[in-house]
PyMOL Python script that loads the backbone (N, CA, C, O; Angstrom):
from pymol import cmd

cmd.read_pdbstr("""\
ATOM      1  N   MET A   1       0.845  -1.171   0.000  1.00  0.00           N
ATOM      2  CA  MET A   1       0.000   0.000   0.000  1.00  0.00           C
ATOM      3  C   MET A   1       0.895   1.240   0.000  1.00  0.00           C
ATOM      4  O   MET A   1       1.884   1.296   0.730  1.00  0.00           O
ATOM      5  N   VAL A   2       0.546   2.224  -0.816  1.00  0.00           N
ATOM      6  CA  VAL A   2       1.359   3.426  -0.909  1.00  0.00           C
ATOM      7  C   VAL A   2       0.452   4.656  -1.006  1.00  0.00           C
ATOM      8  O   VAL A   2      -0.620   4.610  -1.608  1.00  0.00           O
ATOM      9  N   GLU A   3       0.907   5.751  -0.403  1.00  0.00           N
ATOM     10  CA  GLU A   3       0.195   7.021  -0.473  1.00  0.00           C
ATOM     11  C   GLU A   3       1.157   8.046  -1.077  1.00  0.00           C
ATOM     12  O   GLU A   3       2.253   8.263  -0.560  1.00  0.00           O
ATOM     13  N   ILE A   4       0.737   8.667  -2.167  1.00  0.00           N
ATOM     14  CA  ILE A   4       1.587   9.621  -2.877  1.00  0.00           C
ATOM     15  C   ILE A   4       0.979  11.006  -2.757  1.00  0.00           C
ATOM     16  O   ILE A   4      -0.193  11.214  -3.071  1.00  0.00           O
ATOM     17  N   GLU A   5       1.797  11.962  -2.293  1.00  0.00           N
ATOM     18  CA  GLU A   5       1.348  13.349  -2.173  1.00  0.00           C
ATOM     19  C   GLU A   5       2.056  14.188  -3.216  1.00  0.00           C
ATOM     20  O   GLU A   5       3.235  13.978  -3.502  1.00  0.00           O
ATOM     21  N   GLY A   6       1.332  15.136  -3.783  1.00  0.00           N
ATOM     22  CA  GLY A   6       1.931  16.046  -4.748  1.00  0.00           C
ATOM     23  C   GLY A   6       1.251  17.399  -4.686  1.00  0.00           C
ATOM     24  O   GLY A   6       0.109  17.515  -4.241  1.00  0.00           O
ATOM     25  N   ASP A   7       1.971  18.430  -5.141  1.00  0.00           N
ATOM     26  CA  ASP A   7       1.386  19.769  -5.090  1.00  0.00           C
ATOM     27  C   ASP A   7       0.774  20.178  -6.430  1.00  0.00           C
ATOM     28  O   ASP A   7       0.322  21.313  -6.581  1.00  0.00           O
ATOM     29  N   SER A   8       0.757  19.268  -7.399  1.00  0.00           N
ATOM     30  CA  SER A   8       0.123  19.556  -8.684  1.00  0.00           C
ATOM     31  C   SER A   8      -1.276  18.943  -8.695  1.00  0.00           C
ATOM     32  O   SER A   8      -1.444  17.746  -8.930  1.00  0.00           O
ATOM     33  N   LEU A   9      -2.261  19.773  -8.439  1.00  0.00           N
ATOM     34  CA  LEU A   9      -3.637  19.298  -8.390  1.00  0.00           C
ATOM     35  C   LEU A   9      -4.068  18.715  -9.740  1.00  0.00           C
ATOM     36  O   LEU A   9      -4.863  17.776  -9.783  1.00  0.00           O
ATOM     37  N   THR A  10      -3.551  19.260 -10.828  1.00  0.00           N
ATOM     38  CA  THR A  10      -3.887  18.755 -12.160  1.00  0.00           C
ATOM     39  C   THR A  10      -3.492  17.289 -12.296  1.00  0.00           C
ATOM     40  O   THR A  10      -4.284  16.473 -12.768  1.00  0.00           O
ATOM     41  N   ILE A  11      -2.285  16.957 -11.890  1.00  0.00           N
ATOM     42  CA  ILE A  11      -1.826  15.568 -12.002  1.00  0.00           C
ATOM     43  C   ILE A  11      -2.595  14.666 -11.055  1.00  0.00           C
ATOM     44  O   ILE A  11      -2.961  13.551 -11.429  1.00  0.00           O
ATOM     45  N   ILE A  12      -2.847  15.121  -9.839  1.00  0.00           N
ATOM     46  CA  ILE A  12      -3.616  14.319  -8.887  1.00  0.00           C
ATOM     47  C   ILE A  12      -4.991  13.997  -9.469  1.00  0.00           C
ATOM     48  O   ILE A  12      -5.442  12.855  -9.391  1.00  0.00           O
ATOM     49  N   ARG A  13      -5.648  14.977 -10.041  1.00  0.00           N
ATOM     50  CA  ARG A  13      -6.972  14.750 -10.638  1.00  0.00           C
ATOM     51  C   ARG A  13      -6.897  13.770 -11.806  1.00  0.00           C
ATOM     52  O   ARG A  13      -7.774  12.920 -11.961  1.00  0.00           O
ATOM     53  N   LYS A  14      -5.855  13.885 -12.624  1.00  0.00           N
ATOM     54  CA  LYS A  14      -5.701  12.964 -13.754  1.00  0.00           C
ATOM     55  C   LYS A  14      -5.471  11.539 -13.267  1.00  0.00           C
ATOM     56  O   LYS A  14      -5.926  10.584 -13.897  1.00  0.00           O
ATOM     57  N   MET A  15      -4.766  11.392 -12.151  1.00  0.00           N
ATOM     58  CA  MET A  15      -4.506  10.061 -11.611  1.00  0.00           C
ATOM     59  C   MET A  15      -5.765   9.449 -11.013  1.00  0.00           C
ATOM     60  O   MET A  15      -5.953   8.235 -11.089  1.00  0.00           O
ATOM     61  N   GLU A  16      -6.614  10.250 -10.432  1.00  0.00           N
ATOM     62  CA  GLU A  16      -7.842   9.744  -9.824  1.00  0.00           C
ATOM     63  C   GLU A  16      -8.892   9.390 -10.871  1.00  0.00           C
ATOM     64  O   GLU A  16      -9.755   8.550 -10.615  1.00  0.00           O
ATOM     65  N   GLY A  17      -8.834  10.008 -12.030  1.00  0.00           N
ATOM     66  CA  GLY A  17      -9.824   9.764 -13.073  1.00  0.00           C
ATOM     67  C   GLY A  17      -9.516   8.511 -13.882  1.00  0.00           C
ATOM     68  O   GLY A  17      -8.379   8.041 -13.910  1.00  0.00           O
ATOM     69  N   ASP A  18     -10.533   7.981 -14.533  1.00  0.00           N
ATOM     70  CA  ASP A  18     -10.377   6.783 -15.356  1.00  0.00           C
ATOM     71  C   ASP A  18     -10.253   7.109 -16.838  1.00  0.00           C
ATOM     72  O   ASP A  18      -9.988   6.225 -17.653  1.00  0.00           O
ATOM     73  N   ARG A  19     -10.445   8.371 -17.187  1.00  0.00           N
ATOM     74  CA  ARG A  19     -10.427   8.759 -18.587  1.00  0.00           C
ATOM     75  C   ARG A  19      -9.008   8.754 -19.143  1.00  0.00           C
ATOM     76  O   ARG A  19      -8.040   8.987 -18.418  1.00  0.00           O
ATOM     77  N   GLU A  20      -8.903   8.485 -20.433  1.00  0.00           N
ATOM     78  CA  GLU A  20      -7.599   8.519 -21.084  1.00  0.00           C
ATOM     79  C   GLU A  20      -7.122   9.964 -21.176  1.00  0.00           C
ATOM     80  O   GLU A  20      -7.864  10.853 -21.594  1.00  0.00           O
ATOM     81  N   ASP A  21      -5.891  10.180 -20.785  1.00  0.00           N
ATOM     82  CA  ASP A  21      -5.323  11.522 -20.800  1.00  0.00           C
ATOM     83  C   ASP A  21      -4.818  11.844 -22.200  1.00  0.00           C
ATOM     84  O   ASP A  21      -4.156  11.018 -22.829  1.00  0.00           O
ATOM     85  N   LYS A  22      -5.127  13.039 -22.688  1.00  0.00           N
ATOM     86  CA  LYS A  22      -4.696  13.448 -24.023  1.00  0.00           C
ATOM     87  C   LYS A  22      -3.814  14.696 -23.972  1.00  0.00           C
ATOM     88  O   LYS A  22      -3.617  15.361 -24.989  1.00  0.00           O
ATOM     89  N   SER A  23      -3.292  15.009 -22.809  1.00  0.00           N
ATOM     90  CA  SER A  23      -2.460  16.205 -22.650  1.00  0.00           C
ATOM     91  C   SER A  23      -1.004  15.894 -23.003  1.00  0.00           C
ATOM     92  O   SER A  23      -0.661  14.760 -23.338  1.00  0.00           O
ATOM     93  N   GLU A  24      -0.170  16.905 -22.922  1.00  0.00           N
ATOM     94  CA  GLU A  24       1.257  16.744 -23.217  1.00  0.00           C
ATOM     95  C   GLU A  24       1.968  15.879 -22.184  1.00  0.00           C
ATOM     96  O   GLU A  24       3.035  15.333 -22.462  1.00  0.00           O
ATOM     97  N   ILE A  25       1.387  15.751 -20.997  1.00  0.00           N
ATOM     98  CA  ILE A  25       2.022  14.938 -19.954  1.00  0.00           C
ATOM     99  C   ILE A  25       1.496  13.505 -19.970  1.00  0.00           C
ATOM    100  O   ILE A  25       1.678  12.758 -19.008  1.00  0.00           O
ATOM    101  N   ARG A  26       0.851  13.132 -21.053  1.00  0.00           N
ATOM    102  CA  ARG A  26       0.266  11.787 -21.194  1.00  0.00           C
ATOM    103  C   ARG A  26       1.263  10.661 -20.884  1.00  0.00           C
ATOM    104  O   ARG A  26       0.901   9.721 -20.176  1.00  0.00           O
ATOM    105  N   PRO A  27       2.511  10.723 -21.392  1.00  0.00           N
ATOM    106  CA  PRO A  27       3.453   9.634 -21.072  1.00  0.00           C
ATOM    107  C   PRO A  27       3.717   9.498 -19.576  1.00  0.00           C
ATOM    108  O   PRO A  27       3.842   8.385 -19.065  1.00  0.00           O
ATOM    109  N   CYS A  28       3.802  10.619 -18.879  1.00  0.00           N
ATOM    110  CA  CYS A  28       4.037  10.579 -17.424  1.00  0.00           C
ATOM    111  C   CYS A  28       2.843   9.963 -16.706  1.00  0.00           C
ATOM    112  O   CYS A  28       3.010   9.127 -15.817  1.00  0.00           O
ATOM    113  N   ILE A  29       1.645  10.375 -17.091  1.00  0.00           N
ATOM    114  CA  ILE A  29       0.432   9.852 -16.467  1.00  0.00           C
ATOM    115  C   ILE A  29       0.336   8.354 -16.709  1.00  0.00           C
ATOM    116  O   ILE A  29      -0.010   7.593 -15.805  1.00  0.00           O
ATOM    117  N   SER A  30       0.639   7.939 -17.918  1.00  0.00           N
ATOM    118  CA  SER A  30       0.593   6.515 -18.274  1.00  0.00           C
ATOM    119  C   SER A  30       1.594   5.714 -17.436  1.00  0.00           C
ATOM    120  O   SER A  30       1.263   4.640 -16.934  1.00  0.00           O
ATOM    121  N   ASP A  31       2.816   6.235 -17.286  1.00  0.00           N
ATOM    122  CA  ASP A  31       3.834   5.554 -16.477  1.00  0.00           C
ATOM    123  C   ASP A  31       3.407   5.441 -15.019  1.00  0.00           C
ATOM    124  O   ASP A  31       3.567   4.390 -14.399  1.00  0.00           O
ATOM    125  N   ILE A  32       2.869   6.518 -14.478  1.00  0.00           N
ATOM    126  CA  ILE A  32       2.442   6.522 -13.073  1.00  0.00           C
ATOM    127  C   ILE A  32       1.313   5.514 -12.870  1.00  0.00           C
ATOM    128  O   ILE A  32       1.319   4.760 -11.897  1.00  0.00           O
ATOM    129  N   ARG A  33       0.353   5.500 -13.780  1.00  0.00           N
ATOM    130  CA  ARG A  33      -0.753   4.531 -13.663  1.00  0.00           C
ATOM    131  C   ARG A  33      -0.244   3.108 -13.744  1.00  0.00           C
ATOM    132  O   ARG A  33      -0.699   2.240 -12.999  1.00  0.00           O
ATOM    133  N   SER A  34       0.696   2.861 -14.642  1.00  0.00           N
ATOM    134  CA  SER A  34       1.265   1.522 -14.785  1.00  0.00           C
ATOM    135  C   SER A  34       1.987   1.089 -13.509  1.00  0.00           C
ATOM    136  O   SER A  34       1.810  -0.035 -13.040  1.00  0.00           O
ATOM    137  N   MET A  35       2.800   1.985 -12.952  1.00  0.00           N
ATOM    138  CA  MET A  35       3.538   1.664 -11.725  1.00  0.00           C
ATOM    139  C   MET A  35       2.605   1.496 -10.533  1.00  0.00           C
ATOM    140  O   MET A  35       2.869   0.677  -9.653  1.00  0.00           O
ATOM    141  N   SER A  36       1.518   2.258 -10.495  1.00  0.00           N
ATOM    142  CA  SER A  36       0.610   2.182  -9.349  1.00  0.00           C
ATOM    143  C   SER A  36      -0.118   0.843  -9.284  1.00  0.00           C
ATOM    144  O   SER A  36      -0.595   0.453  -8.218  1.00  0.00           O
ATOM    145  N   LYS A  37      -0.209   0.143 -10.393  1.00  0.00           N
ATOM    146  CA  LYS A  37      -0.870  -1.169 -10.407  1.00  0.00           C
ATOM    147  C   LYS A  37      -0.059  -2.244  -9.685  1.00  0.00           C
ATOM    148  O   LYS A  37      -0.573  -3.322  -9.387  1.00  0.00           O
ATOM    149  N   ARG A  38       1.196  -1.947  -9.411  1.00  0.00           N
ATOM    150  CA  ARG A  38       2.057  -2.901  -8.702  1.00  0.00           C
ATOM    151  C   ARG A  38       1.756  -2.961  -7.209  1.00  0.00           C
ATOM    152  O   ARG A  38       2.233  -3.851  -6.505  1.00  0.00           O
ATOM    153  N   PHE A  39       0.961  -2.006  -6.734  1.00  0.00           N
ATOM    154  CA  PHE A  39       0.634  -1.940  -5.310  1.00  0.00           C
ATOM    155  C   PHE A  39      -0.787  -2.429  -5.069  1.00  0.00           C
ATOM    156  O   PHE A  39      -1.662  -2.298  -5.924  1.00  0.00           O
ATOM    157  N   GLU A  40      -0.993  -2.990  -3.896  1.00  0.00           N
ATOM    158  CA  GLU A  40      -2.329  -3.436  -3.508  1.00  0.00           C
ATOM    159  C   GLU A  40      -3.296  -2.256  -3.500  1.00  0.00           C
ATOM    160  O   GLU A  40      -4.433  -2.361  -3.960  1.00  0.00           O
ATOM    161  N   LYS A  41      -2.822  -1.135  -2.969  1.00  0.00           N
ATOM    162  CA  LYS A  41      -3.624   0.083  -2.922  1.00  0.00           C
ATOM    163  C   LYS A  41      -2.704   1.276  -3.135  1.00  0.00           C
ATOM    164  O   LYS A  41      -1.627   1.352  -2.544  1.00  0.00           O
ATOM    165  N   CYS A  42      -3.131   2.201  -3.976  1.00  0.00           N
ATOM    166  CA  CYS A  42      -2.343   3.393  -4.272  1.00  0.00           C
ATOM    167  C   CYS A  42      -3.270   4.603  -4.176  1.00  0.00           C
ATOM    168  O   CYS A  42      -4.243   4.710  -4.922  1.00  0.00           O
ATOM    169  N   VAL A  43      -2.960   5.511  -3.253  1.00  0.00           N
ATOM    170  CA  VAL A  43      -3.786   6.689  -3.016  1.00  0.00           C
ATOM    171  C   VAL A  43      -2.990   7.931  -3.405  1.00  0.00           C
ATOM    172  O   VAL A  43      -1.827   8.079  -3.030  1.00  0.00           O
ATOM    173  N   PHE A  44      -3.633   8.820  -4.161  1.00  0.00           N
ATOM    174  CA  PHE A  44      -3.006  10.074  -4.568  1.00  0.00           C
ATOM    175  C   PHE A  44      -3.666  11.214  -3.800  1.00  0.00           C
ATOM    176  O   PHE A  44      -4.888  11.356  -3.812  1.00  0.00           O
ATOM    177  N   LYS A  45      -2.841  12.032  -3.125  1.00  0.00           N
ATOM    178  CA  LYS A  45      -3.360  13.135  -2.322  1.00  0.00           C
ATOM    179  C   LYS A  45      -2.704  14.434  -2.739  1.00  0.00           C
ATOM    180  O   LYS A  45      -1.533  14.468  -3.119  1.00  0.00           O
ATOM    181  N   HIS A  46      -3.479  15.502  -2.661  1.00  0.00           N
ATOM    182  CA  HIS A  46      -2.964  16.834  -2.972  1.00  0.00           C
ATOM    183  C   HIS A  46      -2.408  17.471  -1.709  1.00  0.00           C
ATOM    184  O   HIS A  46      -3.062  17.475  -0.666  1.00  0.00           O
ATOM    185  N   ALA A  47      -1.203  18.007  -1.806  1.00  0.00           N
ATOM    186  CA  ALA A  47      -0.580  18.738  -0.700  1.00  0.00           C
ATOM    187  C   ALA A  47      -0.305  20.149  -1.180  1.00  0.00           C
ATOM    188  O   ALA A  47       0.300  20.337  -2.235  1.00  0.00           O
ATOM    189  N   LEU A  48      -0.734  21.127  -0.432  1.00  0.00           N
ATOM    190  CA  LEU A  48      -0.470  22.513  -0.799  1.00  0.00           C
ATOM    191  C   LEU A  48       1.032  22.768  -0.825  1.00  0.00           C
ATOM    192  O   LEU A  48       1.773  22.232   0.000  1.00  0.00           O
ATOM    193  N   ARG A  49       1.471  23.575  -1.757  1.00  0.00           N
ATOM    194  CA  ARG A  49       2.899  23.865  -1.887  1.00  0.00           C
ATOM    195  C   ARG A  49       3.466  24.436  -0.594  1.00  0.00           C
ATOM    196  O   ARG A  49       4.602  24.133  -0.231  1.00  0.00           O
ATOM    197  N   GLN A  50       2.694  25.254   0.100  1.00  0.00           N
ATOM    198  CA  GLN A  50       3.173  25.833   1.358  1.00  0.00           C
ATOM    199  C   GLN A  50       3.429  24.744   2.400  1.00  0.00           C
ATOM    200  O   GLN A  50       4.366  24.850   3.191  1.00  0.00           O
ATOM    201  N   GLU A  51       2.609  23.709   2.405  1.00  0.00           N
ATOM    202  CA  GLU A  51       2.773  22.613   3.360  1.00  0.00           C
ATOM    203  C   GLU A  51       3.901  21.686   2.945  1.00  0.00           C
ATOM    204  O   GLU A  51       4.438  20.946   3.769  1.00  0.00           O
ATOM    205  N   ASN A  52       4.255  21.723   1.686  1.00  0.00           N
ATOM    206  CA  ASN A  52       5.241  20.825   1.113  1.00  0.00           C
ATOM    207  C   ASN A  52       6.479  21.618   0.682  1.00  0.00           C
ATOM    208  O   ASN A  52       7.138  21.271  -0.299  1.00  0.00           O
ATOM    209  N   LYS A  53       6.784  22.675   1.421  1.00  0.00           N
ATOM    210  CA  LYS A  53       7.797  23.645   1.009  1.00  0.00           C
ATOM    211  C   LYS A  53       9.189  23.034   0.833  1.00  0.00           C
ATOM    212  O   LYS A  53       9.857  23.324  -0.159  1.00  0.00           O
ATOM    213  N   SER A  54       9.637  22.205   1.763  1.00  0.00           N
ATOM    214  CA  SER A  54      10.991  21.644   1.653  1.00  0.00           C
ATOM    215  C   SER A  54      11.125  20.746   0.422  1.00  0.00           C
ATOM    216  O   SER A  54      12.154  20.769  -0.253  1.00  0.00           O
ATOM    217  N   THR A  55      10.104  19.968   0.132  1.00  0.00           N
ATOM    218  CA  THR A  55      10.130  19.124  -1.067  1.00  0.00           C
ATOM    219  C   THR A  55      10.146  19.983  -2.320  1.00  0.00           C
ATOM    220  O   THR A  55      10.859  19.671  -3.273  1.00  0.00           O
ATOM    221  N   HIS A  56       9.379  21.048  -2.332  1.00  0.00           N
ATOM    222  CA  HIS A  56       9.337  21.946  -3.482  1.00  0.00           C
ATOM    223  C   HIS A  56      10.704  22.606  -3.713  1.00  0.00           C
ATOM    224  O   HIS A  56      11.135  22.744  -4.858  1.00  0.00           O
ATOM    225  N   ILE A  57      11.371  23.003  -2.659  1.00  0.00           N
ATOM    226  CA  ILE A  57      12.708  23.622  -2.780  1.00  0.00           C
ATOM    227  C   ILE A  57      13.695  22.624  -3.369  1.00  0.00           C
ATOM    228  O   ILE A  57      14.469  22.976  -4.259  1.00  0.00           O
ATOM    229  N   LEU A  58      13.680  21.378  -2.885  1.00  0.00           N
ATOM    230  CA  LEU A  58      14.580  20.352  -3.423  1.00  0.00           C
ATOM    231  C   LEU A  58      14.312  20.086  -4.895  1.00  0.00           C
ATOM    232  O   LEU A  58      15.249  19.963  -5.683  1.00  0.00           O
ATOM    233  N   ALA A  59      13.054  19.996  -5.268  1.00  0.00           N
ATOM    234  CA  ALA A  59      12.695  19.750  -6.673  1.00  0.00           C
ATOM    235  C   ALA A  59      13.147  20.901  -7.559  1.00  0.00           C
ATOM    236  O   ALA A  59      13.658  20.678  -8.657  1.00  0.00           O
ATOM    237  N   THR A  60      12.964  22.121  -7.093  1.00  0.00           N
ATOM    238  CA  THR A  60      13.375  23.290  -7.856  1.00  0.00           C
ATOM    239  C   THR A  60      14.893  23.318  -8.049  1.00  0.00           C
ATOM    240  O   THR A  60      15.370  23.612  -9.145  1.00  0.00           O
ATOM    241  N   LYS A  61      15.646  23.018  -7.007  1.00  0.00           N
ATOM    242  CA  LYS A  61      17.110  22.962  -7.117  1.00  0.00           C
ATOM    243  C   LYS A  61      17.543  21.865  -8.075  1.00  0.00           C
ATOM    244  O   LYS A  61      18.483  22.047  -8.850  1.00  0.00           O
ATOM    245  N   GLY A  62      16.862  20.730  -8.025  1.00  0.00           N
ATOM    246  CA  GLY A  62      17.180  19.620  -8.928  1.00  0.00           C
ATOM    247  C   GLY A  62      16.943  19.988 -10.386  1.00  0.00           C
ATOM    248  O   GLY A  62      17.726  19.608 -11.257  1.00  0.00           O
ATOM    249  N   LEU A  63      15.890  20.710 -10.653  1.00  0.00           N
ATOM    250  CA  LEU A  63      15.588  21.130 -12.026  1.00  0.00           C
ATOM    251  C   LEU A  63      16.640  22.104 -12.559  1.00  0.00           C
ATOM    252  O   LEU A  63      16.960  22.088 -13.747  1.00  0.00           O
ATOM    253  N   LYS A  64      17.171  22.947 -11.683  1.00  0.00           N
ATOM    254  CA  LYS A  64      18.177  23.920 -12.100  1.00  0.00           C
ATOM    255  C   LYS A  64      19.490  23.257 -12.500  1.00  0.00           C
ATOM    256  O   LYS A  64      20.234  23.786 -13.326  1.00  0.00           O
ATOM    257  N   ARG A  65      19.772  22.086 -11.908  1.00  0.00           N
ATOM    258  CA  ARG A  65      21.010  21.367 -12.227  1.00  0.00           C
ATOM    259  C   ARG A  65      20.854  20.703 -13.559  1.00  0.00           C
ATOM    260  O   ARG A  65      21.778  20.040 -14.029  1.00  0.00           O
TER     261      ARG A  65
END
""", "prot")
cmd.dss("prot")
cmd.show_as("cartoon", "prot")
cmd.util.cbc("prot")
cmd.orient("prot")
């Protein structure tokens, strides 16, 4: 069982829905859905960026590299 938190509400909503994604991030959504099937239960939760500040800072620094 796994619980995944993210600050992108758009991606969280796409993961919760059953519809086929036709956006530019379709490959990412497809990969995440495929990987989530490996778990007995996979829950996607939205975390506000302010609450997830340290993770956001690390991700931003990683993108700059």
